[in-house]
N, C-alpha and C positions, 0 to 999 in steps of 0.2 A: 469343181476345179482339183481338189485335194485327190478324188478318186482318181482322176487321171492320170496325176502326176504319180500317183501310189501304182496303179496299173502299170504306166511306162516303167519304172524302177523293177517292179517284177518282171516284166518281161525282159528288160535290159539283163537281171540275174540270172535268167532262165537259159537267156542265150551263152550267157560267159560260163554257165554249167554244161551246156551243149559242147559249146567249142572245146572245153576242157575232156569232154567224157572222147570226143572226136581225137584229140591229141592223145590220150592214153591208150586209143584203140589202136591208133597208127604207130605209137610206139612198140606196143607189145607185137603187132604184125611184123613190125622191122626188125628185131631181136629172133624170132623165129626165122626169117627169111635170111637171115645174117648167118644164122647157123646151117639151115637147110635151105638154099638157095631157088630151088624147084618144088617147096612146100607150095600146093594147093588144095582148095576144099573141093570134099568129095561127098556128095549127097547120098546116102544109104537106107536102106529101111532101116537100121539101128538109128540114125540121125544122122548130124555133121559130123564128119571128121577131118582133120587136118592132114594129109599124107605126102610123103615126100618120096617118089616113085611108088615101089611096092610097100614104104613103111609106113605105119599109122604112127605117127610121132610119140602120142601119150600112151600106148598101148602097155610101154614098157613099167609105168607106174600106174597102171589099173585104172586109167581116167576114162571115163565113159563117154561114147559118142553125145552129143546135146542137141537139143532143137534149134540152139543159136547160134550163129557164124559166131557172133562177136565170143561166146562161153568157148567156143573149142578153139579159136586162136589163143585165148587166155588158158586154156588149158596143155595148149602145144608149149607156150612161152613157159609155163611151171613147169613142164617136162624139162626143157631146153635147160634151166636155170637149175632144177637139180642134178640132171646128169653132169652140168659143169662142177658143181660142188661136191659131187661124188668123185668125179676125176681129180679135183684138186687135193682131197684129202685121202685116197687110196691106198691102203697099206703096199699094196706092189707097185705102186708108182715111186716110193721113194725107199733108197736102197740106203747102205750105212757110208757111202760117199758123200752121198748129198746130205745127210744127217751131220755127219765129220763137218765137212764143209761149212753148213749152218753155223754150227757151234762155235767154229773159228772164226767166222764172221762176226758174231755176235761178242766174243771174247774180244778181238781186236777193236770193236767199238767200245766196249768198256772200258779198257786200259788193262794198264797192272793192277790185280787184286793179291791179296795177302798182305802179311805182314808189312810195314814198312819200317825202314831203318829211320831212328831218329837222328837228327844231328847232333853232334856234340857228345854223342856216349861213346 
């Protein structure tokens, strides 16, 4: 009886693990499709690639074609994430007016700084 119960719980844990993996794969695919709505899988001699029209999504970051469709979606998601981070912090994106307004916002939040006058003196 003990071995049957143990086997049942092992299978239940395995099902939970498989469910988690499926959810993770769906999230990765959703991230890529959000940025590239017409992204699709392309099977080539080199391996499996995620293409959006004529664009190989992971090519800019030199990510290779793979033999696994799941790994190809992961590479495409990594390329999307990396390009988003580059775009967020790219120097040509920020000009002087943006930096000045950012500093002004911070200073307004912090309140007046400097020497404070003491009452009574």
